[in-house]
N, C-alpha and C positions, 0 to 999 in steps of 0.2 A: 503493499499500499504507500503510495507516494505522499510526500508531505501536503501537497495541495488537498488531496482527497481526505486526508486525515483532518485538516483544518476544516474542510467543509462539515465533516461529522461533527466536530466538536461545536461548530456553530449551529447546526441545525438542532442540537440538544442543549443550547445554551450553556456550553461548558468552555472552560479554559484548558489549554494543554497542561497535563500533569494532574488532571482530575483522577480520583480513585473509581474503582468499581462501584463502591458505595455512593460516591456522588453521581455516577452515571444513572444508577437505579432510582435515586431519589429525583433527579431531574427528569428522568423519564416518566415517572408517576405524575409529577406535577404537570408536564407538558400533556400528558394523555387527559387529565381532568379538563385543562383549558380547551383542547381542541376535540374532544369527543363529540362525534355528531349528534348525539342525543340532546346536547345543549342547544342546538340549532334546528330542532325538529319543526319549529315554527316558520323557519325561512329556508326553503329549498336551496337556494344559491349558497347560503352560508354552510348548509348541511353538506353540500357537495364539497366545498372548500375544506370543510373539516375533515371529510373522508380522506381528501387527498394529502392534507397535511399530516394526518395520522399515519398514513402509509409511509411517507418521508421519515417520520419520527420512529416507526417500527423498524424500518430498514436500517436507518442510521444506528439505532440501538444495537441491533444484531451484530453489525459490522464492528462497532466499537467495542462492544462487549468482548467479541472474539480477540480484538487487538490487545485490550487491556488485560485479559486472562493470560496471554502469552507474555506480557510485559511485567506482570506481577512477580514478586519475589517467590523463590521456591516455598512450597507449603511447609508448615510446621510438622513435626512428627505427630503420628496419629495420637499419641497419649496427650499432646497439647491442644489438638483441635477442638475448637468449641463445638457444641451441638448445634446443627443447623436449625435455623428458625423455620417455623411451619409456614407454608405459603399464606400470604395474605389474601384477603377477599379480592383485592384490586388485582393481584397477580394470576388468581384463578380466572378472573374476568378477562384479563388481557390474553391469557393463553386460550381461552375459549374463542375470543374475538378473532385471534390469528386463524384458528381452525374454521371458524364460520366464514370469514372472508377468503380463506386461501392465501393468506399474506405470507408469502415465504415458506409455507408449508402446503402440503395436499389438503384441499378443502374436504372437511368431514363435519357436516352439521350435527350428526347424531353424537359424535365425541365431543363436539364443542358445547352441546347442551349439558353434558355431564359437568364440565368445568362451570357453565353458567350456574348450574344447580348448586354446586359447592360455594361459589361466590354469593349466590343469593341467600343460601342457608346461613352464611356468616353476616348477612345484613346489608350487602352492597346494593343500593338502590338502583344503579343502572342494570345491574344484573337481574334484579327482580323485575324491573319493567320490561327488559327484553324477553324474559321467560314468559310474562303475561302476554306479549305479542305472539310468542312462539305456540303457547298453548291456545291462543284464540284462532290462529291460522292453521295449526297443525303442521307447522314447518319444522321438520326434524324431530317431532314429539307428538305423541297422540293427541288429538284435538280434545280440548276440556275447556268448556266456558267457566266452570267452577274453579278450576285451577288457574285460569287466566285472572279472574276476579280476586282470587287469593294473593296472587303475587303483585298484581296491580295495586291492591290495597296496601300491601306491604311497602311498596315504593312510594305511593301516593302520601302515606303517613310520614315519609321522610322527605316530604316537600318536592317529590320529583314531578314537575309540571306535565310532562308526557303522559305519565302514569295517571295523573288526575284528570286529564282530558279523557284518555281512553276509558277510564272508569266512569266518567260522567256519560260518555256516550253509551256505555254498556247498560247503565241504569236508565237511561233515556229508551232503550230498546225493551224495557220491561224486566230486567235482571231481578230475580227473587220477587216477582210480582204474584206468583202463585198461579196455579191452573185455573181456579174458579174466577179470579179477577181477570185473567187474559179471555176467558170465555164469555163472561157476563158483560164487562165493560160498561158498567152502569155509571150514572152521574155520582153515586155515592160509593165509588169504588176506592176505599181508603188504601188498599194494597197498592194499586196503580199509582194513586197520589203520593204514596210514601216512596215509591221507586223514583218519581219525578223530583221530589224533594231531595233525595240523595244525589240525583242527577245534577240539579241546580247547585247543591253544595259542592260538589267536586268541581264543577265547570267554573264556579265562582273562584275557587282556589287555584285552578289551572291559570286563569287569567291573573290572579294575585301574583302568582310565581312565574309569570312571563310567557304563557303559550299564546296569548293574544287573540288575533282575529277569528281563527278557527273556533276557538272555545266560545268566544263572544257571540258568534252567529247561532251556534247549537243552544247556548244558554238563553238567548233572546226568545227562541222559539218555544222553550219549555216555560219560561217566564209568563207568557201570555196563557198558559194553561193552568197556572197556579193562582191561588187566592193570596191576598196580602198575608194572611196568617201562615200560609204554607211557605211562602218566600221568606218570612222572618224566621220560621222554624229551620229552614235550610241554611240561613245565615248564622243562627244560633249554633247549629251543628258544626259549621265551618269555623266558628270564631275561635276555637281552642287551636286551630292551626294557623291563624292569622300571624303575621310578624308582630313583633312587640313594638306597636305604635308609641311614639312619644306623647306626653300629656299636652296636647294642643288644642285650642277651641275650634270648633266647626267653622267659625268665620275665617280663621287663618288658614284652615285647611282649604276651604273654597277659594280664597284669594290665590293660593298657590295653584289650585287646579285652573282657575281663571287665567293665569299667566301661561301655563301649558296649553291651554285651549288656544291662546293668541298665537303661541308658536306654531302649533299644529296648523291653525288656518292660514298662517303666512307662508306655509310651504307651497311651492309652485304646483304640487299635485292636487291642491284643494280649490279648484275653480269656483264651485258653488259656495263654499265658505267666503271666499274672497269677494264674490258678488254681494253676499250678505253684508260683509265688513264695509264694502264700498257704499252700499246704499245707506247704511247706518252713518257712516262718515258724513255723507251729505245731508242727513236729516238731523243728526245730533251733535256732529263734530268729533265722533269716535267712540269705540267701546270703553277706553279707559275713564272717560267722563262719567260714564254710568256704572262704573265698577260697584258701588254701593247698592244700586237698584238691582243689578244682575245678582250680585251675592245674596241680597234679601229674597229676591224671587227664587233663586235656585235652591236656596236652603229650605224655604217654604214648601217647594215642590217635593223635595226629598222627605220632609217632615210629614207631608200629607201622604206620600207614598207609603212610608213606613208605619206612621202612627195615626193618620188622619181619619177622622169618622166619615161617613157617607156623604153628609152634608158638605164638609169642607172639601172633600175630593170632588164633588160634583161642581160646587162653585168654582174650584181652581180649574177644572176641565174646560168649563164654558169661558173662564177668562182667558185661558190658553188659546182656545180656538178663536176668540175674538183678537187677541193679539196677533195670530197668524194671518187672519184675513183683513185686518184693518189697514185702509189706504194711508191714513195719517195717524201713525203710531204715537203714543205718549211715551215719556220716559218710562212709565210703569209697564206699558206694552212691551217696549224694547227689552226692558230688564226681565220680564217674564219670558219672552221668546227666546232670548240668549241664555238665560239661566237654565231653561229647560234643555236646550241644545246642548249646552255643556255636559249635562249628565245623561242625555238620552241620545246624542247623535249617533246614527247607525254605525255598527261596528264595520260594516263593508267598507266604508270610506275613511277609516281611521288606521293611523299606523300603530304597529304593536306596541311601541313605546308608550304612545298616549294612552292606549287602551289599559295597558298595566298601571299607569300612573292613575287613571281615573278609577279603576277598579279599587285600588289601595285606598285612594281618598274617600270613596263612597263607603268602604268598609270602615274606615276610620271615623266618618260622620255617623254611621249606623251605630257603632259602638258607643260614641258620645250621646246620642239620642236614648239608646237602650238603658244606659246607666243613670240617665236623669229621668226615666219615666217613673210616673208615681206607682 
């Protein structure tokens, strides 16, 4: 191996010449965490880039490991050799990944699944998620929806957004709804309702932890089938998995969400938002001048959504309709229209970054409202 090639290997693995085998293994594990395709499941382009990068990292690791093994000093006598450490969950996973992808070894999906199982049993969320996918599809392992749900739940409870999304979709399909509920499908089917609550819960968490648009679109379709009480129950179940939000007022949270909405709307990809901003600029002098009205109406809408009685919700609905259709909107009309848009603008037209930020902001406001509820 010439010096240039060796330098390239060190560079790929973020190492300097003179690194030890232990340094190599540590850096390798860190880079795999950074570039693992599971982290980019919400973005196909980044997912492909992650796969390519991971192939480069795996190849460089094998070559540099071989080189450093030859360069290491002679081994100590057997009597002085320390006992080898048991393989870690990550190492089992990486070995399974090589076999699954055929990366430098003969592809063997069945054998790969054994390594994934060992990794999953040790609590490694990426392996648990992948096992869920394998059991759901029957790829290299007998198909089992029950086992898919089991491993997705394990990973989802460790905040794996991809597993949370898959679990949400599985419950949306009626997982654990029971034979009777599937057959009857009556309007009082608490079993089907409960599976939808679970679906909403896991999709809410998937968005919270970065899965974005795909989870948002599915969650929106379920939301329309649930009552206010059921949606609150879903969030109540999800709350134990929420990030530890700081103690901040709902007004401050909404102001930050407002700034993110402005950033989102000023992106060249949001032509419709820019039309709205332009019209508002000509009639009111700009969104920032109405910040307090927008905050007040946006929080009013969320409060009515989560806690409001039928009368206040109905009144809010007609006011919102009026603000949408009014030709000469007042400041209050604009505040109501924009405040509602900030929290309800369709997922299809938003970036994953804004979707995640908005979901966390709404989670935070919901927690504030619930803890203050009489």
